[in-house]
C-alpha positions in Angstrom: 142.5 128.3 64.4 142.9 131.9 65.9 140.7 133.4 68.5 139.3 135.7 65.9 138.5 132.8 63.8 136.7 130.8 66.5 134.8 133.7 67.6 133.6 134.3 64.1 133.1 130.7 63.8 131.0 130.6 67.2 128.7 133.7 65.8 128.1 132.1 62.4 126.8 128.8 64.5 124.5 131.0 66.5 123.2 132.8 64.1 122.5 129.6 61.8 120.7 127.8 64.7 118.6 131.1 64.8 117.8 131.0 61.5 117.1 127.3 61.3 114.8 127.9 64.6 112.7 130.8 62.8 112.1 129.0 59.7 110.8 126.0 61.8 108.6 128.1 63.7 107.6 129.7 60.1 106.8 126.1 58.8 104.4 125.5 62.0 102.1 128.4 61.9 99.2 128.3 59.4 98.6 130.8 56.9 100.2 134.0 55.9 103.0 133.9 53.3 106.4 132.7 54.3 109.6 134.7 54.2 112.3 133.5 51.9 115.6 132.0 53.3 117.3 135.2 52.1 115.1 137.7 53.7 115.3 135.9 57.3 118.8 135.6 56.9 119.2 139.2 56.5 116.6 140.1 59.5 118.7 137.5 62.0 121.8 139.4 61.2 120.5 142.9 61.4 118.6 142.2 64.4 121.7 140.0 66.1 124.8 142.1 64.8 123.4 145.4 64.5 127.0 147.0 66.0 128.8 145.5 63.4 130.0 147.5 60.1 127.8 146.6 56.8 130.6 145.2 55.3 131.2 143.0 58.1 127.2 141.7 58.4 127.1 141.0 54.3 130.1 138.8 55.4 128.5 137.0 58.2 125.4 137.0 55.6 127.4 135.1 53.3 128.9 132.7 56.0 125.7 131.6 57.4 124.5 131.2 54.1 127.4 128.9 53.2 126.9 126.8 56.0 123.0 126.7 55.5 121.9 126.1 52.2 125.8 126.1 50.7 128.0 123.3 51.0 130.1 124.6 54.1 133.9 124.6 54.3 133.9 122.9 50.7 132.5 126.1 49.1 136.1 127.7 48.7 137.4 124.4 47.3 134.8 124.2 44.9 135.5 127.4 43.7 139.0 127.0 42.8 138.9 125.7 39.4 142.5 123.9 40.0 140.9 121.5 42.2 139.9 118.4 40.3 138.6 116.3 43.3 137.6 116.9 47.1 138.3 113.7 49.3 136.8 114.1 52.9 137.9 111.3 55.3 135.9 112.4 58.4 135.3 115.6 59.7 138.6 117.0 60.4 140.3 115.5 57.2 139.9 117.1 53.7 142.1 116.3 50.5 142.5 118.0 47.4 143.4 116.6 44.0 145.4 119.1 41.9 147.5 118.5 38.5 147.0 114.6 39.5 148.6 115.3 43.1 147.0 114.7 46.5 147.2 117.5 49.3 145.6 118.3 52.7 143.9 120.9 53.1 143.8 123.2 56.4 139.8 122.7 55.9 137.7 121.0 58.6 134.4 120.3 59.8 133.0 121.3 63.0 131.8 117.7 63.9 130.6 114.4 61.9 126.7 116.0 62.3 128.2 119.5 60.6 129.5 116.8 57.6 126.4 115.3 57.6 124.7 118.2 56.9 126.4 118.8 54.3 126.3 115.8 52.8 122.6 116.0 52.8 122.7 119.3 51.1 124.6 118.1 48.5 122.6 114.9 48.0 119.2 116.3 48.4 118.9 118.4 45.0 119.6 115.1 43.0 117.0 113.2 44.7 119.6 110.9 46.9 120.1 110.4 50.3 122.1 108.2 53.0 120.9 107.1 56.2 121.2 103.8 58.5 118.9 102.2 55.9 120.9 103.2 53.1 124.4 104.4 54.2 125.9 104.9 50.4 125.1 107.1 47.7 126.4 107.9 44.4 125.1 110.4 42.2 125.7 113.4 39.4 125.6 117.2 40.6 124.5 119.3 38.3 127.4 120.7 37.0 128.2 116.9 35.8 130.7 116.2 38.7 130.6 112.7 40.5 129.9 112.9 43.9 129.7 109.5 46.5 129.2 109.3 50.4 129.6 106.8 52.8 128.5 107.2 56.5 128.6 104.9 59.8 128.4 102.3 60.1 130.4 101.4 57.0 132.9 104.5 57.3 134.3 103.3 60.4 136.1 106.7 60.8 133.2 108.9 60.4 131.2 110.0 56.9 133.1 110.0 54.0 132.4 112.3 51.1 134.2 112.2 47.1 133.3 115.1 44.8 135.2 114.1 41.5 134.6 117.7 39.7 133.5 117.7 36.0 135.5 119.4 33.5 133.2 121.8 31.5 135.4 121.7 28.5 136.9 118.2 27.7 140.4 118.4 25.9 140.1 117.5 22.3 142.3 115.3 20.1 144.9 118.4 19.0 144.8 119.3 23.2 145.5 115.6 24.0 148.3 115.6 21.6 150.2 118.6 22.5 149.8 117.4 26.4 151.6 114.3 25.4 148.8 112.1 26.3 148.7 110.7 22.6 151.3 111.0 20.2 150.2 112.5 16.7 150.8 109.2 15.2 148.7 107.1 17.3 146.1 109.6 17.2 145.6 109.5 13.3 145.7 105.7 13.7 142.6 106.2 16.1 140.9 108.5 13.4 141.0 105.9 11.1 139.6 103.1 13.4 136.6 105.3 14.5 136.0 106.1 10.8 136.2 102.7 9.8 133.6 101.5 12.6 136.0 99.6 14.4 134.7 98.3 17.9 137.3 100.0 20.2 137.6 99.4 24.2 139.7 101.7 26.2 141.5 100.4 29.1 143.2 101.5 32.2 143.1 102.3 35.7 141.2 104.9 37.9 142.0 108.3 36.8 144.1 107.3 33.8 142.1 109.3 31.4 139.5 106.7 29.9 136.4 108.9 29.6 138.3 111.9 28.4 140.0 109.8 25.7 137.0 108.4 25.0 135.0 112.0 24.8 138.0 113.1 22.5 137.6 110.0 19.9 134.1 110.7 19.6 134.8 113.7 17.6 135.7 111.6 14.6 132.5 110.2 14.4 130.6 111.6 11.2 128.2 114.0 12.0 125.5 112.4 10.2 125.4 109.5 12.5 123.0 108.9 15.7 125.1 108.2 18.7 123.5 106.7 21.8 125.4 107.1 24.9 125.1 105.0 28.2 126.2 105.9 31.4 126.2 105.1 35.2 126.9 109.3 35.6 126.6 111.3 32.4 129.9 112.5 32.2 130.5 112.5 28.2 130.2 115.5 26.5 129.7 114.6 22.8 130.2 117.4 20.1 127.8 116.0 18.1 124.8 117.1 16.3 122.8 113.9 16.8 123.4 112.6 20.3 121.0 110.7 22.7 122.3 110.5 26.5 121.1 107.8 28.6 122.0 107.5 32.5 121.2 104.5 34.8 119.4 105.1 38.1 119.5 103.4 41.2 117.2 101.7 43.4 115.3 103.8 46.1 115.7 103.4 49.5 112.4 101.6 49.3 114.1 98.9 46.6 112.6 100.0 43.5 112.7 102.4 40.6 116.2 100.9 39.7 117.4 101.0 35.7 120.7 99.5 35.0 123.2 99.9 32.3 122.2 96.4 30.7 118.4 97.5 30.6 119.4 100.8 29.1 121.6 98.9 26.3 118.8 96.7 25.6 116.7 99.8 25.3 119.2 101.3 22.7 119.1 98.7 20.7 115.7 99.9 19.7 116.5 103.4 19.3 117.8 103.1 15.6 121.6 103.7 16.7 124.3 104.1 14.3 126.7 104.0 17.2 126.5 102.7 20.8 128.8 104.4 23.2 129.0 103.0 27.0 130.9 104.9 29.5 132.1 101.7 31.2 131.3 98.2 30.9 131.4 97.0 34.5 128.7 94.4 35.1 126.5 92.0 33.1 125.8 94.5 30.1 129.0 93.1 28.7 127.1 89.8 27.4 124.7 92.1 25.6 127.3 94.5 24.2 129.2 91.7 22.9 126.1 90.0 21.4 124.8 93.2 20.0 128.5 94.1 18.3 127.9 90.5 16.8 124.9 91.3 15.1 125.8 94.5 13.3 126.3 97.2 15.7 129.9 98.1 14.8 131.7 101.3 15.7 131.1 100.9 19.4 133.5 102.8 22.0 133.6 101.7 25.3 136.0 101.7 28.6 137.2 99.0 31.2 138.9 99.2 34.2 142.0 97.0 33.6 145.8 96.8 34.0 147.0 96.0 30.3 145.2 95.0 26.9 145.0 91.1 28.1 143.4 92.2 31.4 140.9 94.0 30.0 139.7 91.3 27.4 139.8 88.8 30.4 137.8 91.5 32.1 135.0 91.7 29.6 135.0 88.2 29.6 134.5 87.6 33.2 131.8 90.4 33.2 130.0 88.7 30.6 130.1 85.1 32.5 128.3 86.9 35.1 125.4 88.0 33.2 123.2 85.2 34.3 122.5 83.5 30.7 124.7 80.3 31.3 126.5 80.6 28.2 129.6 78.1 27.7 133.0 79.8 28.2 134.1 78.9 24.9 131.1 80.4 23.3 131.7 83.9 25.1 135.3 84.0 24.3 134.1 83.3 20.4 131.6 85.9 20.7 134.2 88.3 22.4 136.6 87.7 19.6 134.1 88.8 17.2 132.9 91.9 19.4 135.9 93.7 19.8 138.8 94.9 17.1 141.1 97.2 19.2 142.1 97.7 23.1 143.8 101.2 23.6 145.4 101.1 27.2 146.0 104.1 29.1 148.0 105.0 32.4 148.5 107.0 35.0 152.5 107.9 35.3 154.4 109.8 38.2 153.1 113.3 39.0 149.5 112.5 37.8 150.3 112.4 34.0 147.9 110.3 31.6 148.9 109.0 28.6 148.4 106.2 26.3 150.7 102.9 26.4 149.6 100.6 24.0 147.3 99.8 21.0 146.5 96.2 20.3 144.7 94.4 17.8 142.6 91.1 18.5 142.9 88.1 16.4 141.8 84.7 16.7 144.1 81.5 17.4 143.4 78.1 18.3 141.8 78.1 21.7 141.7 81.5 22.7 142.5 84.9 21.4 145.7 86.7 20.8 146.9 90.5 20.9 149.0 91.8 18.1 150.5 95.2 19.3 150.1 97.9 16.7 151.8 100.8 18.8 153.5 101.2 22.0 155.3 104.2 23.8 158.2 102.0 24.3 159.2 101.0 20.8 158.3 102.2 17.1 154.7 101.9 16.1 154.3 98.9 14.0 152.0 98.6 10.7 148.3 98.1 11.0 146.1 96.3 8.8 142.5 98.0 7.4 
């Protein structure tokens, strides 16, 4: 940082401190209309930097505003449309992801406390907070971006903040074909499966594009169907006329008010759904989903973290066993066999490329389940029944 930048940073910090002090004094006074933050800010800058040009004073106002009610140093990163994710590892280390590649930036915070202030401004409007009693928080910003914050003592090297940007317009089927994520022949097979109301599970690792593909495949659902979506953080943007979006809620600091994916799924079954779309299966709701799909609720779409189609089934099976219902393993496996028809597996290849690698059909066999490869990137597409 140059000497000029240091001086400017010091001036911004002084003006911010003065603004906060005035706001506190104003809040402590009884009676009288309270000045707006903007009016107070302009007054502070006019009084403390009167010798500067109008352009410089306007720039100062913007910087103080950013540090007081905005997201501080993160503002410039979040205004960059090419930034897909912002990762803050302590006050001196900020990384971003662009086009699937991580790169370290020159952005830094003045101190851990400065970073804590920004985290509070990120979480405050969405009703979340982090402190010693609840040192972790997860939520969704108004634009749909996902945010996660962890503070000491859990974050050993200082507060950590992750913001996963929300792409306002998710790519549709044709865009995924053009990008090479899903070849034309595979997309046509998936169109048939969704149209035939087959239950499809999309698997893959973190950042492999599961939600993007799920969103695109939803466009193959008929316009006359009533669709219920269930997510931890509402990321799906289904371009359909009849969609009800449900979002889970974590427990408050007092330990109350939690609404889980499992509870939302049970409620969704009472909402006359034609289709149920679960953003991700990650807990005991797997058992409820399996039960629902075995009782007439066909055409479901969901995702799961896994390394292969076989791993995806094993993971759903394991999650179902964790439901607390004490259902025998053999029964869970039989129910899973009747619940999921196909698994589409995605991967994140070198350079951040996201692509489909395998589509498998699930069939029964003595003592368990078998996967029949319908299509794979490695070889030619096989025939498909139904």
